[in-house]
C-alpha positions as CSV (number, residue, x, y, z in Angstrom):
1,M,-43.4,-131.8,117.7
2,G,-45.7,-135.0,116.7
3,C,-48.0,-136.1,114.6
4,H,-51.1,-135.8,117.2
5,D,-50.0,-131.6,117.0
6,V,-49.5,-130.8,113.6
7,R,-52.3,-133.1,112.0
8,P,-54.8,-130.1,112.3
9,L,-52.6,-127.5,110.6
10,L,-52.3,-130.1,107.3
11,P,-55.1,-128.6,105.7
12,A,-54.8,-124.7,105.8
13,R,-53.1,-123.1,103.1
14,V,-49.5,-122.0,104.4
15,E,-51.1,-117.9,103.9
16,E,-53.4,-118.8,106.2
17,L,-50.4,-119.8,109.0
18,S,-48.8,-118.0,111.3
19,P,-45.2,-118.2,110.5
20,L,-44.8,-120.1,113.1
21,E,-46.7,-122.9,112.4
22,A,-45.9,-122.2,109.0
23,R,-42.4,-123.9,109.9
24,V,-43.3,-125.8,111.9
25,R,-45.3,-127.9,109.7
26,A,-42.9,-127.9,107.4
27,E,-40.2,-129.1,109.4
28,H,-42.2,-131.8,110.5
29,V,-43.7,-132.8,107.1
30,A,-39.5,-133.5,106.0
31,G,-38.8,-135.9,108.4
32,C,-43.0,-138.0,108.4
33,S,-43.4,-139.3,105.7
34,R,-47.3,-139.9,106.9
35,C,-47.8,-136.5,106.8
36,A,-46.5,-135.4,104.2
37,A,-49.1,-137.7,101.8
38,E,-52.1,-136.3,104.3
39,A,-50.5,-132.7,103.1
40,A,-50.0,-133.6,99.6
41,A,-53.4,-135.0,99.1
42,Y,-54.7,-131.5,100.7
43,S,-52.7,-130.0,98.2
44,R,-53.8,-132.0,95.6
45,L,-57.3,-131.4,96.8
46,V,-57.2,-127.4,97.0
47,H,-55.7,-127.2,93.0
48,A,-58.6,-129.7,91.6
49,L,-61.5,-127.2,93.5
50,A,-58.9,-124.3,92.5
51,A,-59.9,-125.7,88.2
52,M,-63.5,-126.8,89.2
53,A,-63.8,-123.4,89.6
54,G,-63.7,-121.7,86.6
55,L,-65.4,-124.7,84.9
56,E,-69.2,-123.8,84.1
57,A,-71.8,-126.2,83.3
58,E,-75.3,-126.1,81.2
59,P,-78.1,-127.3,83.1
60,V,-79.6,-130.2,81.4
61,A,-82.9,-129.2,79.1
62,G,-86.2,-129.2,80.6
63,T,-84.7,-128.6,84.3
64,L,-85.6,-124.4,84.8
65,E,-89.4,-125.7,83.6
66,R,-89.8,-128.8,86.0
67,A,-88.5,-127.4,88.7
68,L,-90.8,-124.1,88.3
69,A,-94.0,-127.1,87.3
70,A,-92.7,-128.6,91.1
71,L,-93.0,-125.5,92.8
72,D,-96.4,-124.4,91.4
73,R,-97.7,-127.6,92.7
74,R,-95.6,-127.3,96.0
75,R,-98.0,-124.2,95.9
76,M,-101.2,-125.7,94.9
77,L,-101.4,-127.9,97.7
78,S,-99.9,-125.1,100.6
79,T,-102.8,-123.2,99.3
80,G,-105.7,-126.4,99.6
81,P,-107.9,-124.8,102.6
82,R,-107.4,-121.7,101.8
83,V,-109.3,-121.8,98.1
84,L,-112.0,-124.0,100.1
85,M,-112.7,-120.7,101.9
86,T,-113.4,-119.3,99.0
87,D,-116.8,-121.4,98.3
88,P,-119.1,-119.3,100.9
89,R,-121.0,-122.7,102.0
90,V,-117.8,-123.7,103.7
91,A,-117.6,-120.8,105.4
92,M,-120.7,-120.2,106.8
93,F,-120.0,-123.7,107.8
94,A,-117.1,-123.1,109.8
95,A,-118.5,-120.0,111.1
96,G,-121.6,-121.3,112.7
97,S,-118.8,-124.7,113.7
98,A,-116.8,-121.7,115.4
99,G,-119.9,-120.3,117.1
100,A,-121.6,-123.4,118.5
101,L,-118.0,-124.4,119.6
102,V,-117.4,-121.1,121.9
103,A,-121.2,-121.8,122.5
104,T,-120.3,-125.2,124.1
105,L,-117.2,-123.9,126.2
106,M,-119.6,-121.2,127.7
107,V,-122.1,-123.0,129.2
108,A,-119.5,-125.4,130.5
109,R,-117.7,-123.2,132.1
110,A,-121.1,-121.9,133.5
111,L,-121.9,-125.0,134.7
112,R,-118.3,-125.3,135.8
113,Q,-118.4,-122.5,138.2
114,R,-121.5,-123.4,139.5
115,R,-120.5,-125.9,141.1
116,R,-117.5,-125.6,142.3
117,A,-119.8,-122.1,144.4
118,P,-120.8,-123.0,148.1
119,R,-123.8,-123.7,148.8
120,G,-125.2,-120.6,150.8
121,A,-123.2,-118.3,148.3
122,R,-124.9,-115.7,146.6
123,P,-126.1,-117.4,143.1
124,V,-124.6,-116.2,139.7
125,P,-126.8,-113.3,138.2
126,R,-128.5,-115.1,135.5
127,L,-129.2,-113.0,131.7
128,A,-132.3,-111.9,130.6
129,L,-133.4,-113.8,127.8
130,A,-134.9,-110.6,125.1
131,T,-137.6,-113.1,122.9
132,P,-140.4,-114.8,124.6
133,A,-139.2,-118.2,123.2
134,L,-135.9,-118.6,124.9
135,A,-138.0,-117.0,127.9
136,R,-140.3,-120.7,127.6
137,A,-137.4,-123.0,127.1
138,K,-135.5,-121.5,129.7
């Protein structure tokens, strides 16, 4: 087998390979200095990572406090609009705006339906207005 075929086997540990793959890799690495150097580099990397796994590092003083403060700032930024809705004036303005928007959309839809209706078609029944002021405005 050539380098191209053995190269995917080089990063693996011997325990992770099948017996055939381990034998093929060992035979090729014994005769190829380039693949032997790459296999040795992977072996050094595995040993370095194993040594680092046992290390325990202490965080820099104040890291926890800074992280918690950053989380609080993000939470305040993300809840900003909800905080505004606790003010009754803002809530009333938002509700009034939403109602005006719904009324505008309903009127626009009714006008569009009236324009689309054929000339001889029966007219859409009008709503009976309960108050005299609204009836006069008609």
